[in-house]
N, CA and C atoms as a LAMMPS dump frame, in Angstrom:
ITEM: TIMESTEP
0
ITEM: NUMBER OF ATOMS
309
ITEM: BOX BOUNDS ff ff ff
-5.0000000000000000e+02 5.0000000000000000e+02
-5.0000000000000000e+02 5.0000000000000000e+02
-5.0000000000000000e+02 5.0000000000000000e+02
ITEM: ATOMS id mol type element x y z
1 1 1 N 0.856 -1.204 -0.08
2 1 2 C -0.191 -0.068 0.027
3 1 3 C 0.827 1.275 -0.053
4 2 1 N 0.486 2.234 -0.673
5 2 2 C 1.147 3.378 -0.811
6 2 3 C 0.645 4.488 0.257
7 3 1 N 1.446 5.155 0.761
8 3 2 C 0.979 6.291 1.639
9 3 3 C 1.122 7.553 0.815
10 4 1 N 0.194 8.623 1.012
11 4 2 C 0.364 9.716 0.369
12 4 3 C 1.591 10.542 0.308
13 5 1 N 2.345 10.381 1.372
14 5 2 C 3.667 11.069 1.447
15 5 3 C 4.689 10.338 0.628
16 6 1 N 4.514 9.186 0.045
17 6 2 C 5.523 8.544 -0.667
18 6 3 C 5.626 8.758 -2.119
19 7 1 N 4.523 9.483 -2.671
20 7 2 C 4.546 9.856 -4.147
21 7 3 C 5.016 11.248 -4.212
22 8 1 N 5.543 11.563 -5.347
23 8 2 C 6.105 12.975 -5.67
24 8 3 C 4.986 14.003 -5.442
25 9 1 N 5.424 15.163 -4.966
26 9 2 C 4.526 16.23 -4.755
27 9 3 C 3.633 16.563 -5.927
28 10 1 N 4.339 16.791 -7.246
29 10 2 C 3.417 17.059 -8.229
30 10 3 C 2.366 16.147 -8.667
31 11 1 N 2.739 14.772 -8.304
32 11 2 C 1.866 13.636 -8.624
33 11 3 C 0.654 13.748 -7.582
34 12 1 N 0.936 13.981 -6.369
35 12 2 C -0.123 14.233 -5.417
36 12 3 C -1.016 15.564 -5.711
37 13 1 N -0.323 16.48 -6.337
38 13 2 C -1.336 17.668 -6.661
39 13 3 C -2.146 17.205 -7.872
40 14 1 N -1.615 16.566 -8.79
41 14 2 C -2.403 16.068 -10.045
42 14 3 C -3.475 15.086 -9.551
43 15 1 N -3.16 14.436 -8.657
44 15 2 C -4.276 13.381 -8.034
45 15 3 C -5.44 14.258 -7.522
46 16 1 N -5.001 15.214 -6.708
47 16 2 C -6.177 15.998 -5.953
48 16 3 C -6.819 16.793 -7.029
49 17 1 N -6.237 17.263 -8.026
50 17 2 C -7.006 17.916 -9.215
51 17 3 C -7.903 17.129 -9.754
52 18 1 N -7.443 15.958 -10.125
53 18 2 C -8.253 15.028 -10.853
54 18 3 C -9.346 14.433 -9.866
55 19 1 N -9.257 14.228 -8.691
56 19 2 C -10.3 13.967 -7.763
57 19 3 C -11.304 14.998 -7.829
58 20 1 N -10.924 16.278 -7.737
59 20 2 C -11.895 17.343 -7.676
60 20 3 C -12.646 17.453 -9.055
61 21 1 N -12.014 17.04 -9.981
62 21 2 C -12.641 17.301 -11.548
63 21 3 C -13.6 16.184 -11.411
64 22 1 N -13.311 14.937 -11.132
65 22 2 C -14.18 14.036 -11.175
66 22 3 C -15.369 14.232 -10.372
67 23 1 N -15.181 14.79 -9.026
68 23 2 C -16.405 15.178 -8.292
69 23 3 C -17.312 16.24 -9.005
70 24 1 N -16.783 17.236 -9.596
71 24 2 C -17.396 18.184 -10.465
72 24 3 C -18.36 17.352 -11.593
73 25 1 N -17.683 16.655 -12.188
74 25 2 C -18.124 15.812 -13.537
75 25 3 C -19.402 15.001 -12.989
76 26 1 N -19.243 14.467 -11.696
77 26 2 C -20.247 13.633 -11.021
78 26 3 C -21.598 14.561 -10.869
79 27 1 N -21.162 15.671 -10.034
80 27 2 C -22.233 16.602 -9.89
81 27 3 C -22.918 17.207 -11.108
82 28 1 N -22.095 17.498 -12.034
83 28 2 C -22.764 18.169 -13.349
84 28 3 C -23.722 17.037 -13.913
85 29 1 N -23.579 15.775 -13.726
86 29 2 C -24.362 14.657 -14.198
87 29 3 C -25.459 14.411 -13.302
88 30 1 N -25.64 15.15 -12.264
89 30 2 C -26.506 15.022 -11.101
90 30 3 C -26.472 13.583 -10.574
91 31 1 N -25.267 12.92 -10.305
92 31 2 C -25.216 11.671 -9.669
93 31 3 C -24.905 11.858 -8.333
94 32 1 N -25.637 11.337 -7.5
95 32 2 C -25.463 11.442 -6.076
96 32 3 C -24.232 10.493 -5.672
97 33 1 N -23.636 10.908 -4.32
98 33 2 C -22.429 9.984 -4.056
99 33 3 C -22.998 8.535 -3.656
100 34 1 N -24.279 8.443 -3.107
101 34 2 C -24.68 7.122 -2.956
102 34 3 C -24.809 6.3 -4.139
103 35 1 N -25.381 6.995 -5.159
104 35 2 C -25.582 6.225 -6.564
105 35 3 C -24.267 5.94 -7.053
106 36 1 N -23.219 6.842 -7.151
107 36 2 C -22.084 6.651 -7.869
108 36 3 C -21.174 5.541 -6.978
109 37 1 N -21.297 5.637 -5.783
110 37 2 C -20.488 4.542 -4.953
111 37 3 C -21.142 3.147 -5.288
112 38 1 N -22.475 3.088 -5.44
113 38 2 C -23.042 1.851 -5.609
114 38 3 C -22.66 1.467 -6.99
115 39 1 N -22.675 2.234 -8.067
116 39 2 C -22.222 1.838 -9.346
117 39 3 C -20.791 1.376 -9.438
118 40 1 N -19.906 1.959 -8.552
119 40 2 C -18.581 1.569 -8.373
120 40 3 C -18.38 0.383 -7.731
121 41 1 N -19.454 -0.021 -6.98
122 41 2 C -19.199 -1.241 -5.882
123 41 3 C -18.354 -0.911 -4.899
124 42 1 N -18.325 0.238 -4.507
125 42 2 C -17.355 0.797 -3.267
126 42 3 C -18.178 1.475 -2.224
127 43 1 N -17.752 1.686 -1.024
128 43 2 C -18.411 2.502 -0.121
129 43 3 C -18.256 3.89 -0.395
130 44 1 N -19.268 4.702 0.236
131 44 2 C -19.133 6.226 0.068
132 44 3 C -17.907 6.735 0.518
133 45 1 N -17.219 6.206 1.43
134 45 2 C -16.023 6.534 2.112
135 45 3 C -14.892 6.516 0.863
136 46 1 N -14.89 5.314 0.301
137 46 2 C -13.919 5.246 -0.849
138 46 3 C -14.161 6.235 -2.051
139 47 1 N -15.571 6.475 -2.289
140 47 2 C -15.644 7.376 -3.329
141 47 3 C -15.206 8.939 -2.851
142 48 1 N -15.389 9.089 -1.618
143 48 2 C -14.862 10.533 -1.195
144 48 3 C -13.379 10.465 -1.295
145 49 1 N -12.745 9.272 -0.74
146 49 2 C -11.209 9.341 -0.987
147 49 3 C -10.76 9.611 -2.431
148 50 1 N -11.541 8.794 -3.36
149 50 2 C -11.281 8.969 -4.807
150 50 3 C -11.469 10.415 -5.159
151 51 1 N -12.42 11.103 -4.772
152 51 2 C -12.668 12.589 -5.089
153 51 3 C -11.804 13.584 -4.41
154 52 1 N -10.982 12.957 -3.344
155 52 2 C -10.074 13.923 -2.789
156 52 3 C -8.625 13.62 -3.218
157 53 1 N -8.502 12.689 -4.203
158 53 2 C -7.218 12.359 -4.874
159 53 3 C -6.353 11.384 -4.069
160 54 1 N -6.894 10.496 -3.151
161 54 2 C -6.079 9.777 -2.295
162 54 3 C -5.447 8.642 -3.112
163 55 1 N -4.219 8.564 -3.172
164 55 2 C -3.391 7.718 -4.09
165 55 3 C -3.598 6.238 -3.695
166 56 1 N -4.221 5.781 -2.602
167 56 2 C -4.402 4.492 -2.149
168 56 3 C -5.56 3.871 -2.763
169 57 1 N -6.689 4.478 -3.254
170 57 2 C -7.76 4.126 -4.124
171 57 3 C -7.22 3.533 -5.334
172 58 1 N -7.832 2.26 -5.472
173 58 2 C -7.309 1.265 -6.784
174 58 3 C -7.481 1.84 -7.999
175 59 1 N -6.591 1.69 -8.838
176 59 2 C -6.69 2.132 -10.302
177 59 3 C -7.827 1.695 -10.94
178 60 1 N -8.442 0.368 -10.578
179 60 2 C -9.628 -0.001 -11.403
180 60 3 C -10.752 0.737 -10.902
181 61 1 N -10.746 1.279 -9.601
182 61 2 C -11.914 2.152 -8.989
183 61 3 C -11.912 3.336 -9.835
184 62 1 N -10.827 3.977 -10.008
185 62 2 C -10.623 5.085 -10.905
186 62 3 C -10.949 4.929 -12.175
187 63 1 N -10.599 4.002 -12.793
188 63 2 C -10.967 3.852 -14.395
189 63 3 C -12.463 3.552 -14.405
190 64 1 N -13.051 2.851 -13.489
191 64 2 C -14.502 2.492 -13.571
192 64 3 C -15.362 3.874 -13.193
193 65 1 N -14.739 4.745 -12.423
194 65 2 C -15.509 6.156 -12.189
195 65 3 C -15.292 6.915 -13.526
196 66 1 N -14.246 6.846 -14.196
197 66 2 C -14.119 7.623 -15.505
198 66 3 C -15.069 7.091 -16.488
199 67 1 N -15.099 5.734 -16.554
200 67 2 C -16.117 5.209 -17.399
201 67 3 C -17.596 5.512 -17.081
202 68 1 N -17.99 5.536 -15.877
203 68 2 C -19.403 5.835 -15.611
204 68 3 C -19.56 7.317 -15.992
205 69 1 N -18.593 8.303 -15.868
206 69 2 C -18.807 9.618 -16.32
207 69 3 C -18.683 9.802 -17.701
208 70 1 N -18.32 8.712 -18.676
209 70 2 C -18.158 8.918 -19.965
210 70 3 C -16.883 9.53 -20.266
211 71 1 N -15.907 9.525 -19.591
212 71 2 C -14.583 10.093 -19.936
213 71 3 C -13.472 9.091 -20.331
214 72 1 N -13.802 7.907 -20.462
215 72 2 C -12.982 6.848 -20.719
216 72 3 C -12.067 7.008 -21.969
217 73 1 N -12.424 7.742 -22.931
218 73 2 C -11.618 7.991 -24.044
219 73 3 C -10.235 8.864 -23.731
220 74 1 N -10.522 9.641 -22.856
221 74 2 C -9.433 10.453 -22.334
222 74 3 C -8.485 9.595 -21.495
223 75 1 N -8.963 8.807 -20.655
224 75 2 C -8.011 7.813 -19.962
225 75 3 C -7.252 6.913 -20.776
226 76 1 N -7.959 6.417 -21.839
227 76 2 C -7.483 5.459 -22.777
228 76 3 C -6.026 6.082 -23.614
229 77 1 N -6.299 7.31 -23.662
230 77 2 C -5.136 8.149 -24.379
231 77 3 C -4.321 8.898 -23.565
232 78 1 N -4.318 8.645 -22.281
233 78 2 C -3.412 9.369 -21.273
234 78 3 C -1.873 9.442 -21.638
235 79 1 N -1.545 8.248 -22.183
236 79 2 C 0.019 8.049 -22.546
237 79 3 C 0.152 7.605 -23.737
238 80 1 N -0.643 8.082 -24.739
239 80 2 C -0.556 7.747 -26.237
240 80 3 C 0.704 8.319 -26.676
241 81 1 N 1.407 7.419 -27.442
242 81 2 C 2.677 8.027 -28.058
243 81 3 C 2.573 9.213 -28.897
244 82 1 N 1.439 9.394 -29.545
245 82 2 C 1.434 10.706 -30.359
246 82 3 C 1.262 12.028 -29.592
247 83 1 N 0.966 11.913 -28.235
248 83 2 C 0.919 13.019 -27.546
249 83 3 C 1.857 13.141 -26.392
250 84 1 N 2.86 12.328 -26.452
251 84 2 C 4.096 12.046 -25.354
252 84 3 C 4.925 13.154 -25.879
253 85 1 N 4.984 14.224 -25.31
254 85 2 C 5.848 15.438 -25.876
255 85 3 C 7.346 15.038 -25.553
256 86 1 N 7.696 14.359 -24.455
257 86 2 C 9.111 14.099 -24.055
258 86 3 C 9.441 12.923 -24.961
259 87 1 N 8.723 12.076 -25.097
260 87 2 C 9.018 10.889 -26.089
261 87 3 C 9.275 11.349 -27.345
262 88 1 N 8.536 12.214 -28.056
263 88 2 C 8.314 12.763 -29.382
264 88 3 C 9.906 13.543 -29.424
265 89 1 N 10.064 14.519 -28.516
266 89 2 C 11.254 15.19 -28.287
267 89 3 C 12.585 14.367 -28.515
268 90 1 N 12.578 13.359 -27.642
269 90 2 C 13.691 12.393 -27.63
270 90 3 C 13.851 11.773 -29.051
271 91 1 N 12.909 11.222 -29.588
272 91 2 C 12.886 10.64 -30.734
273 91 3 C 13.395 11.568 -32.022
274 92 1 N 13.002 12.769 -31.935
275 92 2 C 13.375 13.674 -32.877
276 92 3 C 15.021 14.075 -32.561
277 93 1 N 15.361 14.033 -31.58
278 93 2 C 16.81 14.264 -31.286
279 93 3 C 17.646 12.986 -31.782
280 94 1 N 17.225 11.938 -31.586
281 94 2 C 17.827 10.725 -32.219
282 94 3 C 17.857 10.583 -33.746
283 95 1 N 17.243 11.402 -34.392
284 95 2 C 17.24 11.292 -35.837
285 95 3 C 18.699 11.376 -36.447
286 96 1 N 19.059 10.738 -37.411
287 96 2 C 20.371 10.894 -37.986
288 96 3 C 20.432 12.186 -38.531
289 97 1 N 21.618 12.792 -38.568
290 97 2 C 21.854 14.234 -39.101
291 97 3 C 21.8 13.987 -40.786
292 98 1 N 22.25 12.946 -41.226
293 98 2 C 22.265 12.632 -42.645
294 98 3 C 21.915 11.099 -42.812
295 99 1 N 21.359 10.906 -44.041
296 99 2 C 21.122 9.745 -44.455
297 99 3 C 22.183 9.331 -45.736
298 100 1 N 22.909 8.138 -45.494
299 100 2 C 23.757 7.799 -46.63
300 100 3 C 23.146 6.68 -47.291
301 101 1 N 23.426 6.585 -48.524
302 101 2 C 23.002 5.597 -49.492
303 101 3 C 23.816 4.289 -49.227
304 102 1 N 23.235 3.077 -49.17
305 102 2 C 24.079 1.847 -49.026
306 102 3 C 24.979 1.746 -50.287
307 103 1 N 26.052 1.215 -50.254
308 103 2 C 26.959 0.964 -51.376
309 103 3 C 26.843 -0.266 -51.99
């Protein structure tokens, strides 16, 4: 089990923002905490922890919440190679300066 203090601070901030954003998305869809927890097959306490960005909440619970809210396309493309700016930059730097024709 991971404690909140063992993840990098920027990751903790990102999880908190993500949790708040999921809570807003749930409320915009007029889904109560009881209904959302029931659909997730978790307790309301676990839902509240998810919406606070607690890193101990299971990834499967998070993914199911995203699916229930209709945001699963975003999750599926989170680390897509085409939007990986660092990976694309590294790939570009590794391009050869010249291409020589084989003899």
